[in-house]
GUBABA-162134 format. One record per atom (N, C-alpha, C, CB): residue in one letter; x, y, z. Coordinates in pm, whole numbers, plus 50000, padded with zeros to 5 digits. Each point is the difference from the previous one (the first is absolute). Glycine has a CB too. Example, Ala and Ser with C-alpha at 12.3 -4.5 7.8 and 13.67 -1.06 7.14 Angstrom:
A513194943150780A499115011950000A500905012050000A498114988350125S501545022249803S500825011950006S499235010950073S501184993749785
//
This chain:
X314865069567862X501325003150056X500164993050135X500035022449880X501114970950141X500214992950125X500325009750112X500804980049874X499025015550252X500285008550115X501465004550002X498204988350127X502735002849836X501425003050006X500415011249906X500394976550063X498855025449830X500375010149901X499415013750031X500154981949832X499015018850271X499385012750036X501015008750075X497724989150010X502495023149943X500915009350067X499335005650124X501105005949780X499544993250337X499395005450122X499755014949988X501134982350134X497825022349931X499725014350004X500825006050114X497634996949904X503605007550063X500915004750103X499445011950077X501894991949860X497285016050076X499475011950066X499094996650117X500145011949782X499414975550227X499104996050107X500714992150110X498164999649833X503154998550153X500764992750102X500485009550108X500714983049828X499285012350297X500425008250111X501514999650021X497784996150105X502794992049894X501414998650035X500895000349876X499334986850201X501695022049797X500945000049886X500784987049989X500205024750024X499834967450084X500654986949993X499344991449893X500595001450244X498115000649738X499254991749905X500335003149854X498204998650168X502225013649802X500225003249859X501365006049969X497585003349986X503045003550111X501325005649974X501134990350036X499045022450042X500774970050064X501104992150054X499674985150009X500705020050127X498354975749795X499594986050008X501074990649946X497625007349977X502334980350067X500884989449950X499104989049947X501895005650166X498074992849703X499054990649938X500174985850052X499995014449798X501264981550226X500244986150044X499464997350140X502034999749857X497685010950219X499464998150135X498474999650001X502025011450091X497354992749800X498545000249997X499384986150020X500145019749848X500404969650090X499404986850021X500234994450141X500314995949758X500455011550323X500324995250135X499405009050107X502124990149912X497885023050065X499655009350106X498725008149975X502405001350047X497014997749835X498775007549974X498854994250083X500805005549766X498115001850238X498814995050072X499474987249936X499435023650066X500614975949801X499604987649932X500884988550042X499175013349805X502124989350205X500954989650041X499754995650143X501685009349841X497995000150247X499774996550140X498834990350012X500905022450071X498054980449852X498864990750000X500454986249951X498395019249959X502444980449938X500494987349947X500854992550104X499985010049767X500854997350307X500824993650102X499144994450113X501885015549943X497104991950096X499094994750104X499264987749949X499735023350095X499874977149780X499344988349941X500954988149992X498515015249869X502774987750108X501014989349997X500104993050135X501295012749825X498624995150282X500034994150135X498754991650023X501375019550086X497494985649868X498754992350014X500104986749925X498695021550023X501904978749859X500164987649922X500954990450073X499595012749785X501484992650274X500944991550074X499334993850122X501915014349921X497204993250142X499244994750113X499164988049956X499935022850104X499364978749786X499174988949950X500874987949967X498335016649908X502814985750031X500904989049965X500494992850125X500715012349794X499574995450312X500474993950124X498884992150068X501675018650027X497114986549964X498844992650055X499824986749927X498895021950061X501334978449807X499904987549922X501144990650036X498885012449813X502294993250213X501174991950034X499774991350123X501445017649900X497804987750197X499774992450124X498624993450002X501515015950120X497774985049767X498754992849986X498775007050054X501344980150012X498755032850020X498835007350048X499035002749885X501395010650181X499174992149701X499155001349881X500594991749887X499265023450070X499994974949826X500474991949888X500975007949913X497854987150003X502965005749920X500905006749906X499235007649894X501714982250040X497175012449920X499205006849896X499465013250053X499374977749900X500235022750228X499525012450060X501135010350006X498304987150136X502895008349902X501155009050008X500365005649863X500864987150198X499065004749701X500305004549864X498955010049950X501134978149954X497625019550081X498945009549966X500295013750062X498354981149986X502025018550143X500295012550071X501205007049937X499064990250212X501975002149753X501195005849938X499665006849868X501414982450108X497745011149811X499605005949872X499215012950021X499964977149897X499185022950203X499235011950029X500925011350049X498004985750057X503005010750022X500965010050049X500765006449885X500234987150213X500085005249686X500735005449885X499165009849921X501304978949988X497385019750019X499115008649921X499605012850073X499154979549889X501085021250240X499555011350081X500665012949954X499654984650195X499575026349802X500555013149965X499725009850114X499684995449753X501115015050250X499805010450101X498645006749984X502485003950008X497104997949868X498715006449974X498864992250065X500895009049784X499164977650204X498974991650062X500025001350151X500174984049809X501045015550247X500135000350145X499565013550056X501894983649986X498485027349945X499625013250051X498505002249990X502245008749932X497144985649967X498545001249988X499324992750116X500205001549749X500314986950285X499444992450113X500315006950132X500244978749869X500955027050141X500365007150123X499095012050022X502394992549973X497265014449920X499095011450011X498654995750057X501175011149807X498464976450166X498724994850047X500064995750146X499494992649769X501595000050270X500034994050134X500955007150097X499454978449893X501375030950055X500915008150082X501094991650068X498125015950038X502394973949895X501124992250053X500814994449883X498694994150211X502605009749781X500784996849881X500324985149985X500965022650018X499434970750090X500404985949987X498794990949985X502045004850137X496894998349936X498794992049981X499465002149859X499465001650247X500735010449699X499585002549862X500784991149905X499435023750058X501874974949965X500824991049918X499484985850009X501995014950035X497744980550089X499504986350019X498684998049928X501154999050223X497975010949781X498704998849932X500164999049849X498955013050186X501974994949758X500234999449855X500554986449961X500415024849994X500504969950086X500554986649973X498884989750009X502265006850090X496914994250012X498894990550019X499035000349882X500215002850247X499605009149696X499085001149886X500504992449879X499295022250085X502004974649914X500574993249883X500184985150018X501125020949949X498324973350159X500164985550022X498644993550024X502315003850096X497694983249900X498784992350023X499615000350147X500564985249805X498205010850223X499544999550140X500864990450082X497675005249924X502854984450012X500824990250072X501335006150046X498944981849866X501555028050060X501305006150035X499845012250089X500914991749785X497915014550215X499805012550072X500394999450148X498185004649842X501534984850233X500335000050143X501485001550030X498024985950033X502835011349871X501444999550027X500745012849959X499874975449970X499375034249977X500605012949968X500205007850130X498925000349770X502305003850257X500345008150118X499744992550132X499455020549866X500464966350127X499674992250119X501115001150105X498674984149857X500955019350266X500895001150117X500965011849993X499844975650021X499975033149880X500905011549986X499405012450061X500924990149791X499915018350264X499605013650036X500595009449894X499894994450251X499615017549741X500385009249892X501515001749988X497845011950033X502824989950082X501435003049993X500884987749987X499535019950134X499904968349875X500734988249950X500255002049851X498954984850175X500065020749758X500095002149856X500815012749969X497794988349969X501855022850096X500605013049966X501505000350033X497785010950042X502584985250081X501415000750038X500864990549918X499305006350229X500174982049742X500754990549917X500155005349858X499164980950140X499785024649805X500065005849865X500975011849996X497634992649958X502365015750146X500925011350005X501464995350000X498275013150124X502024976949958X501374994750004X500414994649863X499714994450244X499374998649690X500294994249869X500305010749896X498534980850057X500625029549938X500195009949893X501205009050027X497554999549958X502715003750168X501185008050031X501284992249969X498705012150177X501304975249857X501164991649971X500214998949849X499624987150213X499305010649714X500114999049853X500495013049939X498164983150000X501315028150047X500415013049946X501485002450020X497725008850044X502744988050076X501425002350032X500904990449923X499335008050228X500334979249773X500904990049940X499965000549847X499664985550202X499185017249741X499864999549854X500365013249930X498224983250034X501565028050035X500185012949933X501015009050072X497664998149916X502125004550211X500795010150070X501474996150009X497975006250132X502324981749914X501414995950013X500694999149865X499394987450207X500005006849690X500665000349868X500285014349952X498854978549945X500225030850082X500245013949961X501145006250080X497585002249938X502464994750191X501105004950083X501344994549952X498425001750194X501584985649766X501244993949952X500505007049874X499284978150098X499805026349816X500405007349879X500655013350036X498134989149872X501295017950225X500605012650044X501354997450065X497725009950034X502344980050050X501274996650066X501084996749898X498724991550198X500935000949701X500994996549897X500455012249921X498964977349984X500125032049993X500385012449931X501005007950083X497765000649888X501975000650241X500925007350089X501354993050008X498045008450132X501944978449869X501254992350004X500865003249877X498854981550129X500535018249754X500755002549876X500555014349996X498564983249883X500665026350168X500485013850004X501145001450099X497715008249938X502174985250177X501075000450100X501304994349942X498304997850184X501594991249743X501194993749942X500605008649889X499064977650056X500095028949867X500495008549891X500805011850052X498044993149862X501505012550249X500645012250052X500774997450130X498175013449894X502304974350120X500664996150124X501275008350026X499084977049970X501575027849924X501255007650015X499845015049978X501184979749927X497645024950036X499815014249970X499895008250128X498854993849785X502175014350238X500085007550125X498945011050005X502454995150012X496955006150106X498945009750024X500255006250138X498324987149853X501295025150165X500125006150131X498944994450094X500955020949897X499484973750215X499054995550102X499475012150076X501184977850021X497585021450026X499395011450067X499374995750132X499575010849778X500694996850325X499304998150127X499465013650043X501494980450067X497285019749988X499345012450040X499875009849883X500904996850232X499054997849646X499885008549883X501295006949959X497685003350064X503424993250004X501295006449973X500974989849940X499625016350190X501364988849737X501064991349950X500734993750117X500255014049793X500004973050199X500674992850109X501324994249949X497774994550107X502194993049847X501194993449946X499614992649872X501024997550233X499934999349682X499674993249874X499474985850023X501745013649887X497324982650030X499524986249990X500034996649851X498515001550212X500804988249747X499744998049858X498504999249980X502214987849967X497335015449912X498564999449974X499504985750016X500175019749843X500644970650116X499634986150018X499814996550146X501244994549794X499595011250292X499864997650144X498705005850052X502495000150024X497165011949932X498765006250047X498784991749958X501095022849988X498984971349893X498894991549954X500004986750076X500115010749773X501064984150261X500074987150071X499355000950138X502124994649877X497885017250182X499305002250128X498524996549984X501655018150063X497764985949826X498604997049975X499804985749950X499635024049949X501344970649982X499934985949960X499864991250124X501415004749795X499404998150306X499964992150122X498705002250076X502495001450013X497115011050003X498775002850076X498774993949934X501045021350081X498864980549787X498844994649929X500034984849999X499915020649858X501274973650122X500114985550000X499534993950131X501905002049843X498505004150268X499574994850129X498505001550020X502245005650092X497195005049854X498545001750009X499274989549916X500335024750039X500234971849847X499384989649916X499934986950078X500885011149791X500204985450276X500014987650078X499015000850116X502404996349937X497485015550125X499055001750110X498564998649950X501645015050118X498084990549765X498664999049941X499684985449968X500205023249905X500774969950038X499804985849968X499704991950125X501545002549804X499244999650300X499804992750126X498635002950060X502475000750043X497145012049954X498715003850057X498854994049920X501015021250084X499114978649784X498944994149916X499874985050026X500425017449826X500714976050191X499984985650026X499444996850139X501964997549848X498005012450240X499524997850137X498525002950016X502275005750081X497064998849814X498575002750009X499244987050029X500245019649841X498764981550242X499264988050041X498505002149981X501814994350164X497474994649834X498555000349990X499384993850123X500154999049751X498554999250246X499324993850113X498714993349954X500995017150156X498614973049919X498674994249986X499624994650137X500354994049752X499415015650340X499814996450141X498685004850056X502445001050026X496695004549888X498685003750047X499905013950057X499674976550045X499165026750010X499635013650038X500845005750114X497734994749924X502794997050165X500865005050108X501314992450008X497975006650125X502304984949776X501284993249991X500114986750070X500905022049981X497984972750072X500094987550077X499494987949921X499715013450209X500054988549660X499604989049912X498654993950039X502424995349961X496685012850099X498714994750043X499214993249889X499975017750170X499684989549722X499224993749893X500724988149937X498955022149956X502354979450022X500754989449934X500074987550087X501345017449879X498694984450252X500074988650092X498734991549995X501505013350147X497404992449804X498774992349984X500074990549881X498745018850103X502224983949806X500074992449875X501194990549991X498855018949893X502274984850171X501224992149985X500594996850136X500445010649777X500364978950229X500614995950127X501275007950032X499054977349966X501615027949931X501235007650021X499915013149921X501354978650035X498145031850033X499745012749933X501295006849951X497965002650143X503104996549937X501255006549959X500614993149878X500395006750238X499474980149755X500504992849883X499225004249875X500674980650146X498025021249870X499175004549888X500455013949955X498064986350086X502125022750010X500435013749968X501334999849924X498815008550204X502154983849846X501314999749935X499904994449859X501094997350224X498134991949759X499844994249868X499395009849901X499754977850106X499255029749940X499345010049916X500995010949959X497804995350114X502945010049983X500905011149972X501204995649916X499275010650213X501254977749815X501134994949922X499604998449853X500914988250204X497855007849772X499544998549861X500005013449927X498594980550070X501395030450007X500025013549942X501405006150000X497645003050075X503304990049986X501365005250005X500315008450123X499964999749757X499244998650349X500205007550124X500144990450117X498705019449907X501764986250205X499994992750126X499055007150095X502404991949966X497035000750132X499085006550094X500735008350104X498424981249965X500925029250080X500485007650114X500064990750120X499035021749908X501964980250178X500144991050116X498744999750084X502455004650003X496945006950018X498715001050067X499295012149942X500864988950215X497855010049765X499215011049943X498835003150091X500684993449767X498725017950213X498685002850057X499064999649881X500885014450199X498224995349790X499225000649876X500895004349884X497905005450131X503205000949903X500935004849898X501364993350018X498785022149989X501984978149904X501364994850004X500875009850078X499694987749779X501415007750275X500915009250069X500455011149903X500794981250154X499165031349890X500275011149908X501485002549971X497935009950084X502974984649997X501415003449986X500624995949865X500164997750245X499524990749697X500594996949869X499705010449892X499804976250061X498975028749932X499695010549902X500685013050039X497804989049948X502265013850182X500715012050047X501464999449958X498435001950195X502194986549821X501404998449961X500185001849850X500344984550193X498735010149729X500105001549854X499905014749961X499004977249968X500025029750087X499825014149965X501175008550049X497524996850010X503034999650105X501195007350047X501164998049903X499244997250239X500944990649713X501104997549906X499795007749870X500334977250101X498415024049857X499705007849879X500275014850023X498264983049934X501235022350176X500155014450027X501465003650025X497695000550096X503064990849972X501425003150021X500764999449868X499864990750234X499755000349675X500604999949866X499625012749924X499934974749997X498855029850023X499555012649938X500895011550047X497624991349987X502775008350141X500905010250053X501355000049931X498844998050217X501664990049749X501254999049925X499855006549863X500594978750123X498285018649811X499755006149869X499945015250011X498744979549929X500585025450175X499865014450017X501355006650027X497684996550086X503154997049996X501325005350029X500865000449873X499834991150236X500114998249688X500744999549874X499525010949904X500334975250030X498345026249961X499435010049910X500455014150040X498034985049961X502005017650168X500445013350044X501465002449964X498324999250187X502534991049836X501425001649966X500185002749850X500624984950190X498675007349728X500125001849857X499455013649956X499834975149970X499115029250097X499445013249967X500995011150037X497664991150036X502965007750080X500955010250044X501225000749907X499234996550236X501184992249713X501155000049908X499675006549867X500814979350110X497905023449866X499605006949877X499845015050019X498854979249929X501415025750193X499945014550022X500945007049902X499444996550245X500175015249709X500785007349900X501455001850044X497915011749929X502284991550199X501355002850049X500814987250026X499115021050101X500244967449893X500714987150015X500094993249864X499194997550239X499664999549704X499874995349861X500874987949968X499485023349939X500544966950152X500824988149977X499274988849929X501255006150202X497424993949805X499214990449923X498815007349942X500734980750147X498585012949760X498765005749948X499114988749949X501165021549938X497534980550079X499024990749946X499945001549849X498665000850215X500954988449721X499765000749856X498825009449974X500914976549965X499235031949934X498965009849967X499644998549854X500835016150178X497924980249795X499604997349862X499895012949920X498794979650076X501225019049793X500005011649910X498755008650016X501384986949840X497485006750188X498755007550010X499615003250144X499284989149789X501555006950308X499665001750140X500045014750040X500914977250048X498145026950037X499925013750049X500375000250148X498205005849830X502715003050207X500425000850139X499245010350081X502224992749926X497235017350009X499275010650070X498995006249905X501985004650151X496894999749905X498975006249915X500395014349962X498274985750110X502745019949956X500415013749968X501485001549967X498195007550147X502654983449903X501455001049977X500454989149904X500345010050230X499814993049644X500324989949899X501334992850025X498715013549839X502184992650238X501324994150021X500014989250108X500975021549929X497964977250148X500024991250117X500034985149962X498765017750126X502104974849946X500074985449988X500004994550142X501285000749776X497554996950276X499844996750141X500184985150028X498465019450020X502024977250099X500194985850039X498694993850046X502365005050065X496654994749846X498644996550041X499854985750050X499225016649835X501554974150111X499834986150040X500464997750144X500314993149761X500835012550274X500474998750137X499105007650097X502344997449915X497165014250041X499075007550084X498724992250022X500975021549915X498564971949980X498764992350010X500124988850101X499495005549763X501644987550235X500204988750092X500005004850145X501314987949823X499405023050203X500015005150138X498615004850043X502405006749971X496884999349936X498655004650030X499074988250029X500375020049854X499784969250071X499194988050023X500304994050137X499964995549752X501325004050283X500394995150133X499365008750109X502184991249907X497845021750073X499455009350099X498514997550021X501735017049934X497584979249960X498564997450011X499724986850071X499635013049790X501154976550179X499644986750048X500784995450123X499424994849768X501705011450262X500744996150121X499155001250127X502095007449887X497125003550129X499195001050122X498954989050015X500375024349988X499314968749903X499024989150010X500494989150093X499225005149769X502114994450253X500554990050090X499505002150143X502034998349854X497695014150182X499445002750133X498664992950015X501175022550008X498024978149886X498714993150003X500184984950010X499005018549865X502014976250067X500274985650008X500344996250144X500834999949761X499985008250305X500314997250140X498745000750087X502325009149966X496825000650005X498765001350076X499084988049978X500205024949984X499924968949897X499174988349970X500414987650079X499665009449773X501454991450299X500364988950088X499044998950119X502395002849932X496925008250096X499145000450118X498584996049963X501435018150101X498084971449963X498634995549980X499494994750133X500414994449753X498475010750293X499534996450134X499554985550009X499315023650032X501144970150077X499624986250030X500244991049878X498285008450166X500714984449790X500234990849889X499775006449863X499324981650152X500195031049846X499845006849870X499155012450015X500224978249881X500195032750057X499095010949971X500215004149854X500025008050244X499215001549711X500035003549858X500855012349968X497744990149985X503095014350110X500745012449977X501124998649896X499475006250233X500864981449729X501014998349894X499384996449866X501624992850173X497075005549824X499344995049879X500135009849883X498404987650146X501265024849877X500095009949892X501465003049966X497815009950074X502994992650027X501385004549976X500824989749924X499865013450209X499894973749815X500784989749930X499664999349851X500104987250213X498775018349749X499655000049858X500955008649917X497614996250065X503175012550000X500915008849929X501404994349985X498685019050086X501584969149969X501334993949988X500404997849854X499634989050221X499475006349692X500404998249860X500495012949935X498364981649986X501035029750049X500415012749939X501455003250037X497625008250007X502774988750117X501395002250042X500964991749915X499215004850233X500454982649743X500844991549916X500095005249857X499384980550143X499505023949804X499995005149862X500855012649989X497704990349964X502145018850132X500785012449998X501494997150011X498065012250103X502284978649984X501404996350017X500574994049871X499594996150244X499694994449699X500534993449880X500055009649881X499094978250083X499955030949911X500035010149895X501265008550012X497485000449997X502925002850125X501225007950021X501254992049967X498825013050176X501164974249857X501124991349964X500195000149849X499584985350202X499335012949725X500084999749854X500455013549943X498214982649998X501335028150064X500365013349951X501515002350016X497705008750059X502834987350057X501445001650022X500814991549902X499565004950242X499964982949735X500724991149907X500045006149860X499294980050135X499565025249819X499955006449868X500915012249994X497664991849971X502415015450140X500815012250003X501494996949997X498185011350127X502204977849940X501424996850014X500554991649886X499685001150244X499474990449696X500554989849908X499114998049879X501074988750193X499555010449691X499304997149875X500174985149971X500385023749911X498564968750112X500084985549984X500254995949854X498484997550197X500965010049708X500164996549859X501455002049955X497615006449957X502975004850083X501385002949962X501014993750096X499215021349896X500274973950218X500844994050104X501125009550043X499484977349907X500115034950127X500965010050046X499305010150090X501384996949790X499425010750283X499455010050091X499205010549923X501914996250158X496955007549899X499195010449937X500335013750058X498174983249959X502285017150166X500445012950054X501355003549940X498724996150216X501515016849767X501295004649950X500875003850119X498975008349784X502184985550226X500955002850108X501115008849943X499464978050119X500645034149932X500995009749949X501264999050085X498175015549918X502754976050040X501234998050077X500895012449999X499894975649947X499995032649950X500795012349996X499505009850106X500444996749754X498255003750268X499455008650105X500424994950137X498035005649854X502034981050160X500474994550127X501445004250027X498454980449971X502375019249924X501405004050014X500105014850035X500684982249835X498515025950101X500015014450025X499595003150144X499475004149758X499504989150290X499545002250137X501054995550101X497644997149924X503054992150043X501074995350088X501135010350007X499414976149944X500955029149941X501105009749995X499675012850076X500664990549779X498065012450234X499575011850073X500504999750145X497965001549851X502094986350205X500424998450140X501284991950013X497615001550067X503124997049822X501184991250000X501025003950106X499634996449758X500585016650258X500995004550098X499524997250143X500765017849839X497984984950188X499484998550136X499974985550047X498645020349960X501034970549948X499814986250045X501314993050033X497964999149861X503155007550116X501274994150043X500205001450150X500975005049775X498155002550292X500155002350143X499944986950079X498995022749971X500054968849995X499884987550076X501214990949982X497535001749975X502864994949900X501164991249987X501275006150060X498974990749794X501175022750199X501195006250059X500004998350151X500075016749813X498774985550249X499914998450146X500324985650043X498285018350007X501234971949916X500284986050032X501504997149985X497674993349922X502935011649971X501424997449976X500885007150103X499514997449755X500095014650285X500745007250103X499934992750135X499535021549879X499284973750154X499864992350125X500874987649997X497655008450026X502364985049860X500814987949986X501505003150006X498174989849863X502185022950104X501395004250006X500405004750139X499855006349760X499194993950334X500325003350137X499505013450050X501934986249968X497365021649950X499485012950046X499004997650112X500345010249770X499844996550345X499144997250116X498585005549988X502055000250134X497715009849781X498665005749987X499775004349855X500055007850242X500074982649670X499975002949857X498655005649955X501664981849965X497265013050087X498685004749958X499845014950026X499064977350046X501315027250072X499865014050034X500935008849916X499344993350231X501865001849748X500965007649919X499495001949858X501874991050139X497604998449802X499475000749864X498745008749996X500954977249951X498205021450152X498775008050005X500305014949997X498884981750128X502125022549950X500365014250004X500485005149865X500604997350241X500184994449690X500475004049867X498845001249903X502204988650044X496875001849964X498825000449913X499225012950022X499874974850003X499885028550123X499225012150031X500715012549948X499064988750203X502265011649813X500755011749956X499985001449848X501464997750201X498734991149729X500055000849853X498635002949939X501914984050003X497025011950067X498665003349951X499795015150006X499114977650076X501235028450037X499795014550014X500955008049912X499244996250234X501964998449746X500985007149917X499924996349853X501475001050198X497664989049771X499824995049864X501334995749938X498015015249975X502724976650101X501284994849955X499924984849989X501225019450105X499784974749830X500064985649985X500304993550135X500775002549761X498374988250278X500214993350127X501294991849999X497524999150033X502674993149863X501154990949997X501315007850000X498614983049878X501455027850047X501215008149999X500265006150136X499645004949757X499294999850308X500165005850134X500464989450099X498215016849948X501274971150039X500394989250090X501474996549983X497674991149993X502785008249882X501394996449974X500975010250058X499254988549792X500335024250212X500905010550048X499805003350147X500015009249770X499064983950297X499755002850140X501144994650087X497514999449958X503155009150120X501164995550079X499654989850108X501015022049956X497764978750096X499604990850108X499984985649954X498665018250099X500974979549776X499864986249953X501064996149898X497585001950042X503305007449924X500994997249896X500854987750032X500055024449948X500394974650178X500884988750033X499274986549994X501345015450144X497334984949874X499244987549989X499734996549854X498945004750223X500865005749696X499814997849857X501194992849940X498575020549987X502614983050062X501234993849949X500044985050026X501175021650037X498064974050063X500004985750034X498984992049917X500715006350231X498475000649693X498974993049921X500654994049876X498205015750084X501624971249893X500594993649881X499515006749872X500144978250126X500755022949779X499675006949874X498874993249924X502365007649987X497564978950024X498944993249926X498615002950056X501644982149945X498305023550179X498715003650058X499525013749950X500584986350203X500365021749747X499655013449954X499134999849875X502125008150099X497864980749832X499244999749875X498525002950023X501654983549909X497825012450208X498595002750029X499775014750031X499764976750085X501285030249963X499895014250027X500135008149871X500934996450230X499964999449686X500185007049872X498894996849901X502464999750039X496954988349974X498914995949909X498834994950085X501654993949814X497515015050237X498914996150091X499044989749942X500195022450097X499734976849770X499084990249941X500414985750031X499525016349817X501734981950228X500464986750038X499544996250141X501975003049851X497545006950223X499644997750140X498574994650010X501565018550072X498254969349875X498684993850001X499984987150082X499575009949775X501514987850300X500034988050082X499824987449917X499125013250190X499964978349855X499714987649927X498655000949929X501374987050167X498205025449805X498675001849939X499784991349877X500035023250086X500894976649816X499754991749881X499904985150034X501215016949864X499724978550220X500004985950037X498734996250076X502515000550008X497115007950087X498804997350081X498745000249912X501135010250202X498764999849714X498835001149912X499884987849910X500205025050006X500904970749937X499984988549910X499614987450075X501755010749858X498804987550262X499694988050077X498524999650037X502344999950089X497125011449954X498595000750037X499114997349879X500565016450183X499764990149705X499184998549879X500004985649950X500515023749940X500644970150057X500094986249950X499294990250093X502175005649889X497924996950242X499324991150096X498505000449980X501865003550164X497605008549817X498555001149980X499584995749860X499975018650165X500924982649740X499714994949866X499794984850006X501355018849895X499484974650182X499884985550017X498714996650074X502504997750003X497165010150099X498784997650078X498755001749914X501205007850206X498845001549701X498825002949917X499754989549892X500405024050044X500554967349932X499844990049894X498774991550022X502464999749970X497244996950153X498834991150024X498685006949975X501354987850169X498645025649829X498775007249970X499825002649851X500145010550223X500874986349698X499975002849857X499644987849918X501695017550036X498124971250029X499734987649926X498564999349955X501784988550130
//
């Protein structure tokens, strides 16, 4: 039986990220096996660059490259257990796979973090560009289509948990279309700004200067061959801000997902009931209450954000390293891949919850009749704002206060606000000045949505166009 066909023993795994929330497409990029492969890739690029300038032969560089391709994490960890150094262990395993003539050029002039920081930048960039951003684009496109479908469906807007003024459901979704779209662009920019280094133990190119006449040119050539640019100046480590910026863009996007998930969960409250998640025939909502249909997917996303958002504090703390290097970021940075996996897992979960790719239609059920019912619950009250604006425009010197007093009185007396306003002697003469065509918004509050449909459509279509380049 091959290794790939062996089912992991989930009962022996510590992190639920490994078995509950894993993303298979990220394993070849972010797993421990992958990290070893990325470090070996940097070692192979180093040998190729040494051959390029004539320090070693092309045949030696090719030998080293072949050995790098064969390296496994198991080999490296076994060697590390013996010598207690991870990067030197990698170099030793590579050396074991080449001839004596090629051995001197393995890891030549490199310090550990020339390899580690460059490999980290490579794998994080690959993870984001190859998997995370395409997944985000799928979610963004799903939200766009839902926003466009419900661009005209009137919904009660809510502030402070209270009924406010009418919007449309498409408009409420377009708010997240815009926020998520901007985060996608921020993530892309941050990933493209990741840099590597090959500047030696304290960043002054000491070892490399013994071998080449232009150390910075060598560094740039090596990194460009890998698809990176060098940090403007390094110490033993690359400047931490590019990775900090990337993680910030990820965590802030995670916040958008969590906010969206909370809104969608709240709209599923029994007393609101404007949307609902798809619920399969065999799905169980509660171990004791057979009637329960819980919003588990939206709850899961917010819970995941709650677990991983605080990791950003550690990322900020990793900016601090004494003098040219200390090891206080070494352990903590090993958890960065888990943050990416958790985030992408949540992106995929939201996409599955919102959109059925096979049927090419929304998977959530939007109850427009419930939206209408909830709007009608406050239909009389929400005419207060448009009436106050129209009264002010008609010349009333203190329309807001006049309307407020009527609202307070009708609430306590449980009477119709609009009828009370029409019969109020203080404002009657101003009401007479209001054009009849303006009364339609008072008589039909569902019309009082401003430019919500137009704005939502414009936002959705703009981001739909922007997402085209991520769908190719």
